[in-house]
Backbone as CSV, one residue per row, in Angstrom:
resi,resn,N_x,N_y,N_z,CA_x,CA_y,CA_z,C_x,C_y,C_z
1,MET,-9.880,-6.102,-18.259,-8.692,-6.435,-17.865,-8.071,-6.849,-19.000
2,THR,-6.749,-6.233,-19.223,-5.791,-6.873,-20.277,-5.435,-8.214,-19.634
3,ASN,-4.888,-8.766,-21.204,-4.557,-10.487,-21.256,-3.037,-10.241,-21.895
4,ASN,-2.202,-9.526,-21.773,-0.884,-9.904,-22.668,0.028,-10.533,-21.541
5,ASN,0.515,-11.565,-21.740,1.584,-11.977,-20.858,2.660,-11.113,-20.241
6,ASN,3.114,-10.241,-20.887,4.358,-9.123,-20.972,3.554,-7.990,-20.022
7,GLU,2.399,-7.546,-20.303,1.741,-7.054,-19.336,0.933,-7.251,-18.142
8,PRO,0.959,-6.175,-17.459,0.182,-6.378,-15.787,-1.510,-6.406,-16.400
9,ARG,-2.162,-7.395,-15.516,-3.433,-7.463,-15.861,-4.217,-6.669,-14.886
10,THR,-4.929,-5.426,-15.522,-5.643,-4.127,-14.596,-7.161,-4.449,-14.635
11,GLY,-7.661,-3.647,-13.680,-8.942,-3.828,-13.034,-9.501,-2.455,-12.141
12,THR,-10.775,-2.095,-12.689,-11.037,-1.090,-12.172,-12.059,-1.445,-10.322
13,LEU,-11.325,-1.176,-9.179,-12.140,-1.681,-8.047,-13.450,-0.635,-7.869
14,ALA,-12.949,0.307,-8.017,-14.207,1.577,-7.636,-13.940,2.952,-8.531
15,GLU,-15.222,3.562,-8.854,-14.768,4.696,-9.810,-16.078,5.794,-9.112
16,THR,-15.692,6.994,-9.158,-16.901,8.281,-9.020,-16.415,9.078,-10.088
17,GLU,-17.032,10.045,-9.916,-17.040,11.310,-10.874,-15.518,11.764,-11.163
18,ASN,-14.912,12.082,-10.257,-13.562,12.711,-9.712,-12.489,11.586,-9.206
19,PHE,-12.396,10.643,-8.870,-11.914,9.553,-7.950,-11.864,7.703,-9.350
20,LEU,-10.612,7.118,-8.908,-10.646,5.984,-9.642,-9.477,5.174,-8.899
21,ALA,-9.992,4.134,-8.364,-9.135,3.045,-7.658,-9.072,2.012,-8.311
22,TRP,-7.690,1.395,-9.002,-7.571,0.268,-10.144,-6.292,-0.282,-9.385
23,LYS,-6.373,-2.071,-9.774,-4.985,-2.924,-9.533,-4.541,-3.295,-10.592
24,ALA,-3.446,-3.419,-10.310,-2.892,-4.163,-11.199,-2.101,-5.427,-11.226
25,GLU,-2.048,-6.518,-11.516,-1.453,-7.772,-11.197,-0.289,-7.896,-12.296
26,GLU,0.767,-8.026,-11.705,2.075,-7.779,-12.512,2.126,-9.203,-12.779
27,PRO,3.093,-9.270,-14.003,3.350,-10.678,-14.435,4.561,-11.728,-13.245
28,ASP,5.080,-10.910,-12.746,5.823,-11.360,-11.369,5.248,-11.805,-10.160
29,GLY,3.887,-11.786,-10.804,2.947,-11.841,-9.010,2.323,-11.058,-7.918
30,GLU,3.432,-9.629,-8.240,2.837,-8.722,-7.216,1.838,-7.850,-7.805
31,VAL,1.029,-7.337,-6.869,-0.026,-6.745,-7.000,-0.045,-5.401,-6.547
32,THR,-0.130,-4.304,-6.998,-0.077,-3.077,-7.130,-1.720,-2.481,-6.736
33,TYR,-1.655,-1.536,-6.019,-3.090,-0.962,-6.100,-2.937,0.551,-6.464
34,HIS,-4.128,1.562,-6.905,-3.575,2.467,-7.340,-4.680,3.728,-7.461
35,ILE,-4.612,5.211,-7.106,-5.961,5.777,-6.870,-5.239,7.030,-7.673
36,ASP,-6.413,7.087,-8.835,-6.268,8.462,-9.768,-7.129,9.288,-9.249
37,ILE,-6.511,10.869,-8.751,-7.149,11.815,-8.503,-6.875,13.063,-8.940
38,ASN,-7.752,13.193,-10.079,-7.486,14.304,-11.217,-6.463,13.561,-11.820
39,ASN,-5.609,14.407,-11.744,-4.304,14.248,-12.886,-2.647,13.411,-11.929
40,VAL,-3.464,13.117,-10.374,-2.478,12.380,-9.888,-2.680,11.105,-9.747
41,THR,-1.969,10.548,-9.465,-2.147,8.846,-9.194,-1.053,8.517,-8.032
42,VAL,-1.634,7.723,-6.736,-0.767,7.520,-5.990,-1.001,5.992,-5.901
43,HIS,0.148,5.583,-6.024,0.685,3.963,-5.789,0.807,3.213,-4.813
44,PHE,0.279,2.220,-4.421,0.520,0.993,-2.976,0.774,0.053,-3.532
45,PHE,1.885,-0.674,-2.793,2.162,-2.121,-2.724,1.189,-2.749,-1.788
46,GLN,0.635,-3.743,-1.609,-0.040,-4.520,-0.992,-0.508,-3.983,0.612
47,GLU,0.913,-4.230,1.557,0.914,-3.907,2.768,0.755,-2.293,2.527
48,GLU,0.975,-1.601,1.953,0.570,-0.037,1.881,-1.268,0.255,1.784
49,TRP,-1.456,-0.794,0.912,-3.011,-0.511,0.331,-3.642,-1.166,1.858
50,THR,-3.434,-2.240,2.462,-3.914,-2.745,3.586,-4.104,-1.451,4.480
51,GLU,-2.875,-1.082,4.993,-2.966,0.139,5.807,-3.410,1.444,5.338
52,PHE,-3.727,1.756,4.248,-4.574,2.916,3.809,-6.218,2.650,3.855
53,LEU,-6.796,0.867,3.618,-8.157,1.093,3.859,-8.288,1.072,4.890
54,GLN,-7.622,0.874,6.242,-7.668,0.970,7.479,-7.605,2.351,7.871
55,LEU,-6.943,3.089,7.497,-6.929,4.510,7.488,-7.987,5.038,6.999
56,VAL,-8.666,4.809,6.102,-10.058,5.309,5.721,-11.148,4.890,6.482
57,ARG,-11.371,3.517,6.392,-12.243,3.097,7.566,-12.472,4.095,9.098
58,GLU,-10.867,4.558,9.342,-11.014,5.010,10.592,-11.777,6.709,10.400
59,LEU,-11.672,6.992,9.333,-12.079,8.461,9.108,-13.377,8.323,9.014
60,LYS,-14.269,7.711,9.156,-15.921,7.490,9.118,-16.644,7.873,10.629
């Protein structure tokens, strides 16, 4: 995780060969979630992330 007060703190949540899920804690307290799929990144706010995880669980 980075540790500059003006920069978001980032951390990897999960990683495979083709995908990366990570989160960013913004200096203003907002937490955003991101999924990298090859050269595309999908960004989520907390409420969207929660709904996305629910969707993924239902795929099983």
